[in-house]
N, C-alpha and C positions, 0 to 999 in steps of 0.2 A: 461369315459370309462363305458359301461353299463356290469357287471357282478353279478351274482346272489349269494349272500351269504344267508346261511339257519343258523338260531339260535335256540337250544333246549338246554332249562338250569332248573332247579328247584328253578327259582326265581317268581313264580307266576306273576301276573299282577294287584297285588294290591300296588306294592311301584313301584318306578319310574327306577330299574336297569336295565330292559330290554329296554326302552326308551333312558336310558342315555349310554347302549351298541351302539344300532343303532346310536343316535347322533354322540358319538364317530368316527363311520364306515364312517357316511353321512359326518362330516368334514373334511374327508381324501378323500372319491371318492364320493359325489354326486349322482354320476350316478349309484351307485350300487343300485341293486334291493334287498333289504332286506327281508325276509321270513321267519317267525316263523313254525317251527315245532312243538313245544310245550315248552310249560314252566310251565306245570303242572304236570312234573315230582316229584316224591316224594322225598322230601328234602333228600341229600346226596345218592340217591339210582343211584349208578353207573350203576349198571346192568339195572335198568329197559331203563335208559337213552341209553346202548348200543343199547339195542332190539329197541327201537322206532327209534333209527336213523339206525339202521339194515333194518329197514322196509319199510324206509322213502326216502333212499337218492338216489334211483335209479330212481325214478321219475320225477329229476330235470335235467337240460340240463347238456351235458359233462361239464367239467368244474366248475362245481360247486364248490363253498367254503362252508363246513360244519363246523360251528360253536358248540359244545357242552360243554357246563360249568356246569357240577356238579360236585362239587371240595372240599370235604370235608379237603382236605388236603392244602388248600390256604394258603399263606403263609410258609407255609414248604420246604425240599430242593426237594419234587416231581418236575419231568420237565414240562414243557409246550412244547409241541410238534406239527409238522406237520407230516402228513402222507400223501403223493402223490401217488395213484393211478392209471392206466389206464383211469380212469374214471371221477376221482375227488380229491380234495384235502378235509383233514381232520385237524381240529386244535383241541385240548383239551389236559386238563390234563392228563400225562401219568399215570393214575391210572386204568386203565380198559377199559376205556370209550371209546377206539375202538376195541375191543377184537370182536364183532362180526363181523367188519370191515376185521378183518386180520383172522378171519375163514373162510370168504367168499373168500379173497384174495388167502390164503395158504391152505386154507381145514384142520386147526388146530385144531385136535380131540382131546380134554383135557380129563380130565378122565369124567367118568359114574356117578361120583356122584353127589348129589344135587347141584342145582345153589345157593344153600345158603351158600356153603361153602366159606370162607375168602380166598381161598389160591390163590394167584395172581402169577404169574412167569413171566419170562421173553421169550419171543418168538421170532426170528429173523425175520427180516420185509421179504416179498417175494421178489423176484430177480427181479419183472416186477413192484416194487416199490418202492419209495425213503421215508426217514424218517429225520428228522432233529430236535435237539432240540431246542429250542428259547431262542437264547443267546445274539444276538443282541442287546442291548439295544435302539439304535437310531431309534428303530421301535416301541419302547413300548410309552407311556403317562408318562410324568414324575409332580410333583412325584408318583410314586407308592404304592397304599395301598397295606399293606399287608392281607389286606382281599378283595379285589378286583380286581383280576386281570384279571376276565372277560372285566373290563371297562380298566382297563392300559394295558394290556398286549395282551388278543385276541382278542378284538376288532380291537386295531390298527393294529396289525399283518394280519387282515382277510381282513381288507383296504385296507392294501397296497399290498397285496398278488392277490388283486381283479386288481390292476393296471399293472401285469404281471409283477413283481419284481419277479425272480427265488426264489423259496424255498430256495437255496443254501446259498442266500444274507442274510437268517434269524439266522442263527448258525450251529451248528457243525452237522455234519451228525452221523447218529447213525445206528447201526446194531441190533435193538432189540427195543422190547415196551413190558411193561408189560399189562398181560390179564388173565383173569380169564378162569379156565376151562368152555370148552361149554359144557352140557351133551350131550350125542348121544344118539337114540334109540337103544337097544339089545335085542336079546333073551333071554326068561329065559330057563332052563334047559327042560321045556316041548314044547320049541319052540314058545312058544307065545309072540309077539313083547311088549315091556316094553317102556314107553315114560314118560318123566315128564312133568309138569307144569312149563312153563318158564316166562309166563306174565298174570298178571288177567287185563285186561283193564278196565276202568269208569264203564261200564255195568254190569260188574261182571262176564263176559265172560272168561273162564278158556284156555287160548294160551297153546297150549302143542308142545312140538318139533316134532311131528310126522307130516309127511307130506302126501299129497295124493298118494307119491310112497308107503308109507307104509302101506295102506288100502289094504287089499285082495281085488281081482275082486269079484265085486258083492257085495260089501259093506260089513261091521264088525260089532261085536260086542265090545262095551268097557263097563270095570268094572274100578271102581273106588269107593274109600272109602266104599266098600260094596254094590254100586248099578250097576247095570248093565243095561248100554242102547243096547236094541237090534238091531238097524241099524243106519246107517247113514243119514243125511238130506241134501237136497241140500239148505235150507235157513230157515230160522227163523221160519217164518208165516208156516211151513210146519207141524209143530208138535207142542203139546202141552208138558210140562213138560220138564222133562229134555232130551237133544239132544245133539247130536255130529254133527259137520258140519266142513267141508273144508271151510276153513274164506280165505277173498280176498288176502291173503299172501301164500295161499298153508298150513296153518299150520292147524291139525286137532284142532276144538276150542270144548270146551264143553259149552253148553248154556241152559239158561231157558226162555222161551217166558214169557216178560212182567217182568223179576225176574233178580234176580241174581244167576246165577252157585254158585260162590263162599259162598256168605253168606249160601244157601242151606245145601251144602256141608264142609262148615266149611274147604275149601280148602285152602291149600298155597303155594306159589312158592317153586317148591323142590319133592314138593308129585309125586307121581306115580300113572299111569293107566295102564292097559293091554289091548290089542288087541287080541279080538276073533274070530275065526269062526262063523259066524251068528249060526251054528247048534251046535258048540259045548260050551263045557264049560271049 
């Protein structure tokens, strides 16, 4: 039975971890199409994995199974979970990896604080979704290593799920998942829109939580780290120096042509920026 399964991990490609997970899946369902989203997530960066999954999953066929294993709590009492939405299934540790997916499904607005906050709280499962805790060990690979649940739990569960086994067979229904606060743009007392850097890509582009709808008609000026960008650009080659571009995922990005905006600005995830009318300050 052909079914798409995606993989997102922090395992890298220097070792055999990713290949072993694929081998386990294909041993159960040889017809599964296993696709890599990324294995270059920063080690233990649950928030980066959550964002990358959020920007990628929608481009796959309906019913795709997305496996995300960034699991600093592996071997502990943290749960492994399946979240089924109207369009896809997600398998991950219950450590905040599915935060952006929950946000999309339920519009869960967390605090307006920095995404660097370590606060992780329980959020209810949206009404049109289902979630289970993976407890049925007959779907696991044995013996289970306390340090490699990706191979022994998440990979075989994904493969069996790809054979159209209902998610209810894999464990107990749960009503909430752990999620970290998703920072949302807000207006300061002067009426200027304030956003946050939520991701830094491998080019050093600063991805913000501001969307095209947050940019005033006719463009805007952007201020960050005491530097001002006087207008927005349509694409990277349109300007030189520091520029603001609406990227392919509809997020405002701060970029430097042929360079790293993150390095030049010394910017970090959680830093704020302001949007100004082009003629105001």
